[in-house]
Residue, then its C-alpha position, 0 to 999 in steps of 0.5 A: m475531430t476533437h470529440k467522440t460519442c461513447t457507444v456505451c453511455k452515449r455522452t459526447l466527449l473529448l478524444s482525451d476521454f477515450y483510451k488510444e487504440t490504433r488497431n482497427r480504429n479509424d480515429g485511433h481510439l476505443w469505442e467507449c470512454k475511459q469511465c465506461s471501459s474502467a467499469r467494464n474492466k472492473r466488472f470483468y475482474e470481479a466475475n473472473k478474479e481467480k482466472v485473472k490472478a492465475t493468468h497474471q501469476a503465470y505471465t509473471k513466472a514465465n517472463r520474470d527476467k524480462l519483467r525484472t529488466y524492465h523494472n530496473k531500467w525504469s527505476k534507473e530512468n525514473k529515480e525521482k518518480r520512484a522515490s516520490s511514489t515509494k514515499r507516498y506509499n510508505n506514508k499511506l502505510r504508516i497512516e494505516f498502521l497508526k489508525a489500525y493500532g488506535h492512533k495514540c500511546e497505549c501507556c501515556g496517550e501521546s498522539h503525535q504521529r512522529f512519536l509513535t512506534l510499534e511495540h512487541k508486546l512479547r519483547d521479541g522485536s529483535e527476533h522479528r527484525k532478523r526475519t523482517p527489516a523494521g519500517p515498511r516491510m515490517l508494516n506490510e507484514l503486519k498489514r497482510l496478518g490483519w493488523p494483530k493486536d495480541n502480540y503488537g501495540l502502539l507506544c511512543w518512543n519514550c514508553n517503548l524505550a522505558t519498557r525495553f528491558g522489562d522495566p515498567c514505564p514511568h507513567t505506570i509508576d507515577v500512577q501507582i505512587 
């Protein structure tokens, strides 16, 4: 048997389009296709968000050591996968950061993403890095705060370093002359 009919959408699909389920199933697969199962799970989650989150938090708290052991073992066994996944997430986070702050230097207009960096408008970058290490952790914090624009901005490295000690950026001096 290589095909099966979904009981929800009534489509006949390959067995690979159904999740495996060995309990109480003659063919070893669920009665609904992956697409219908996913839609059902999303509807349940939307209708029961708080309950699902509370259940997840309770399980995580009760099984913290077990989960940590599993995660550490998996990470050691899958170093390339973990590194690749982390790199993809960090790149996606950086793109989201650049988009949130206008994708160009606020001073000179530079838009090459490798040159752009976070500006601490209150000149409190050193204190901020003591609380939260620079890089993805800092970007995650800003994302969690809704990408605040009042104390943070986007500058290129040149403009950021030029204004580091309270001096005006050369771009603004050139404009004034």
